C-alpha positions as MATLAB code, in Angstrom:
seq = 'MDSAQTDAYLRRIGATRPARADEAALRDLQLRHLCSVPFENLSIHLGEEIVLEETPLVDKVVGARRGGFCYELNGAFAALLTSLGWSVSLLAARVFTGPGRVGPPYDHMALRVESPDGGEPWLADVGFGDHSHHPLRFADGEAQADPRGTFRIVEAPAGDLDVFKDGEPQFRLDTRPRQLGDFEATCWWHRTSPKSRFTRSLVCSRLLENGGRITLSGRKLVTTTAGGRREEELKTDHDVLSAYRSHFGIELRHVPEVLAPLSEVSGR';
ca = [
     134.725  113.936   62.062;
     133.092  111.822   64.634;
     129.406  110.813   64.714;
     128.623  113.641   67.154;
     130.282  116.409   64.871;
     128.884  114.698   61.541;
     125.163  114.493   63.552;
     125.970  118.676   63.899;
     126.754  119.481   60.579;
     123.707  117.734   59.434;
     121.679  119.385   62.227;
     123.439  123.110   60.967;
     122.227  122.506   57.436;
     118.678  121.022   58.716;
     119.390  117.536   57.343;
     119.111  113.759   58.789;
     121.721  111.021   58.234;
     121.078  109.395   55.213;
     120.681  105.565   55.105;
     122.315  105.528   52.115;
     125.241  107.346   50.701;
     123.734  107.008   47.344;
     122.792  109.997   44.191;
     119.219  111.517   46.026;
     121.226  111.661   49.621;
     124.234  113.430   47.702;
     121.488  115.585   45.706;
     119.492  116.493   49.082;
     122.512  117.853   51.096;
     123.837  119.665   48.325;
     120.936  121.970   48.047;
     120.521  121.781   52.165;
     123.950  123.559   52.229;
     123.746  125.813   49.632;
     120.773  127.220   51.456;
     121.561  126.901   55.001;
     125.414  127.906   54.452;
     126.511  131.541   52.542;
     128.827  131.840   49.809;
     131.038  134.747   52.276;
     134.316  136.523   51.892;
     133.650  138.509   55.389;
     136.907  136.632   57.525;
     139.484  139.042   54.888;
     138.035  141.935   55.976;
     137.585  140.717   59.505;
     141.214  140.182   59.842;
     140.855  136.648   60.445;
     143.201  133.658   59.818;
     141.690  131.437   57.214;
     142.917  127.569   58.125;
     142.624  125.105   55.165;
     142.648  122.156   57.698;
     139.539  119.552   58.238;
     138.931  120.855   61.620;
     139.042  124.552   61.356;
     137.387  124.343   58.596;
     134.273  122.525   59.874;
     134.753  124.614   64.041;
     133.953  127.799   61.534;
     131.026  125.998   59.197;
     129.488  124.613   62.517;
     130.389  126.213   65.689;
     130.624  129.487   64.732;
     127.451  128.907   61.903;
     129.473  131.129   59.421;
     130.709  130.416   55.438;
     133.104  130.678   53.239;
     134.605  130.947   50.047;
     135.067  127.772   47.925;
     138.148  126.127   49.588;
     136.460  126.634   52.871;
     132.715  125.516   52.081;
     133.908  122.491   49.674;
     136.854  121.432   52.417;
     134.350  121.523   54.892;
     131.694  119.342   52.879;
     134.082  116.881   51.654;
     134.709  115.928   55.830;
     130.983  115.924   55.891;
     130.099  113.361   52.739;
     133.618  111.764   53.964;
     131.931  110.527   57.472;
     128.728  109.668   55.342;
     130.517  106.749   53.067;
     131.438  108.862   49.793;
     134.524  108.673   48.410;
     135.676  112.906   48.014;
     138.872  113.828   45.946;
     139.523  117.948   46.021;
     139.824  118.722   42.560;
     141.805  121.529   41.672;
     139.595  124.536   38.934;
     140.826  127.412   37.320;
     137.936  130.127   37.043;
     137.584  132.004   33.338;
     137.953  135.492   33.655;
     136.791  135.842   29.495;
     137.301  134.331   26.117;
     139.745  131.463   26.160;
     141.322  132.984   29.431;
     141.142  131.979   33.276;
     142.567  132.484   36.715;
     145.544  130.966   38.222;
     145.982  127.613   38.826;
     144.261  126.126   42.094;
     141.976  129.416   41.624;
     138.899  127.135   42.788;
     138.206  124.156   44.640;
     135.301  121.824   43.655;
     134.909  117.455   44.530;
     134.923  114.281   42.834;
     132.064  112.237   44.903;
     131.710  108.586   44.844;
     129.335  106.219   46.445;
     130.923  103.133   47.938;
     128.514  100.809   45.518;
     130.928  102.105   42.683;
     127.964  103.934   40.737;
     128.426  107.106   38.767;
     131.056  109.880   39.602;
     129.223  113.348   40.837;
     130.868  116.557   40.313;
     129.849  118.274   43.668;
     130.124  122.249   44.736;
     129.121  124.340   47.382;
     131.485  126.864   46.160;
     130.710  128.756   43.766;
     128.453  131.362   44.419;
     125.353  131.285   42.005;
     125.978  128.175   40.564;
     124.091  124.336   40.127;
     121.752  123.881   42.832;
     122.188  119.842   41.890;
     125.613  117.643   41.620;
     126.593  117.374   38.361;
     127.565  114.124   36.374;
     130.969  113.720   34.786;
     129.295  113.075   31.667;
     130.817  114.084   28.139;
     129.310  116.718   26.585;
     125.853  115.835   28.117;
     123.247  118.331   28.573;
     122.355  118.330   32.242;
     118.908  120.558   33.120;
     118.934  122.549   36.993;
     117.348  124.996   38.363;
     120.308  127.483   37.723;
     120.281  126.426   33.856;
     121.675  124.441   31.778;
     125.287  122.633   32.542;
     127.725  120.324   30.720;
     131.350  119.158   31.293;
     133.242  118.942   28.558;
     136.711  117.571   27.395;
     139.466  119.645   27.452;
     143.221  120.074   26.499;
     145.754  118.747   28.722;
     143.170  115.732   29.929;
     141.258  118.605   31.545;
     137.562  119.265   31.964;
     135.520  122.440   31.232;
     132.273  123.578   33.173;
     129.959  125.146   31.146;
     126.240  126.697   32.268;
     123.744  128.111   29.479;
     126.741  127.384   26.857;
     129.421  130.099   28.731;
     132.061  128.264   30.242;
     132.726  128.223   34.133;
     136.019  126.750   35.703;
     138.663  124.542   33.760;
     138.625  121.558   36.262;
     142.813  119.179   36.821;
     140.924  116.094   37.144;
     144.507  115.210   39.086;
     143.129  114.528   43.071;
     144.390  117.505   45.494;
     145.073  117.751   49.248;
     143.874  120.918   51.012;
     147.233  121.911   51.349;
     147.471  122.524   48.183;
     145.602  125.402   47.451;
     147.105  127.161   50.589;
     149.446  130.061   48.095;
     146.455  130.561   45.888;
     144.229  131.251   48.712;
     146.541  133.617   50.260;
     146.805  135.094   47.260;
     142.994  135.499   47.005;
     142.637  137.156   50.161;
     145.932  139.488   50.321;
     146.359  140.278   46.446;
     144.306  144.035   45.180;
     144.164  142.065   42.091;
     142.042  139.444   44.138;
     137.720  140.128   43.586;
     137.618  139.130   47.417;
     140.120  141.754   48.847;
     137.640  144.432   46.700;
     134.391  144.097   47.541;
     132.445  142.203   50.836;
     130.093  139.270   49.694;
     127.481  137.412   51.897;
     124.875  135.256   49.771;
     122.874  132.051   50.105;
     120.176  130.373   47.492;
     116.903  130.548   48.788;
     114.144  127.736   49.319;
     112.183  129.013   46.622;
     115.229  128.764   44.114;
     116.144  132.527   44.769;
     118.971  134.411   46.309;
     119.795  136.842   49.011;
     123.210  138.639   49.048;
     124.150  140.825   51.282;
     127.295  143.480   49.133;
     128.793  145.930   52.040;
     125.435  147.793   52.620;
     123.493  146.357   49.701;
     120.919  144.360   50.150;
     120.098  141.806   47.224;
     117.019  139.512   46.810;
     115.878  137.805   43.497;
     113.243  134.921   43.049;
     111.328  134.261   39.858;
     109.056  137.370   40.622;
     112.226  139.861   39.987;
     114.879  141.666   41.621;
     115.008  143.843   44.867;
     117.787  146.173   46.068;
     117.099  147.533   49.754;
     120.656  150.339   50.612;
     120.933  149.546   54.145;
     120.956  152.846   55.992;
     122.516  152.364   59.831;
     124.778  149.848   61.241;
     122.400  148.280   63.229;
     120.152  147.346   59.965;
     123.300  145.509   58.317;
     124.344  143.348   61.797;
     120.474  142.486   61.959;
     120.511  141.876   57.948;
     123.560  140.001   58.548;
     121.765  137.778   61.755;
     118.471  137.035   59.887;
     119.333  136.399   56.310;
     122.294  134.536   57.394;
     122.161  133.098   60.722;
     125.948  135.671   61.417;
     126.289  137.777   64.422;
     129.199  140.134   64.137;
     130.102  142.858   66.763;
     130.292  145.147   63.868;
     129.956  145.882   60.603;
     132.783  144.682   58.413;
     134.748  147.211   56.378;
     136.918  146.512   52.896;
     140.293  146.790   53.862;
     143.497  147.690   52.016;
     145.004  144.221   51.086;
     147.869  143.482   52.597;
     149.723  143.514   49.574;
     149.247  147.719   48.956;
     149.877  148.058   52.861;
     153.147  146.875   52.482;
     153.650  148.290   49.362;
     154.199  145.376   47.437;
];
């Protein structure tokens, strides 16, 4: 990313160029990203290609003003942070699907972020849905308070790290640095397999500035705040398209519908 692209990305999330690549700036950028760029899987159901390369990812988030899921969001965020002076490593993770059960390798992508001053590393993540609002320290077992709950990062077998929220395991991190291309196979699985949670439903969700969350799942619009939860069934295509536009800044020509996964269509 050149300087103009970095400035365009910062405008996309309502941020100014930080004076220093430090902890305060990282916290601010992650929170602004979560509030501005939605977690969404629309490309899967719109028949759009997902390319795990820096330029297409940044173009989607900044130029097309779209969101994405973990590989896209954290891949683009890594490019932004790198352009601003942080040292960033892509980490692979396996999402917990039940007690003692984890998903496939490269199931999730997160970021290890270090400041140029050599301070402690941080786990940054703008691609895990309703997760921590702020980066987490790589501090073994230490409770870390966040608006979303209490988080802990704990040593796991084989040198991995388990991330807990309010006592529940979220995902298991492999601490070895990866490249974007390493995630391509599992990304393909997530967007084609009938077993993938992303092929079975539509989701578009972002954090609200008041700490709540707004989510559009198909035709159901859900707003959650400290005052409670409100659900609204959107009756017409016009209402759905307006919701994408007004709540997420996404302009669509037609309402996306859940498509049959590729493996079902091909009979595999």
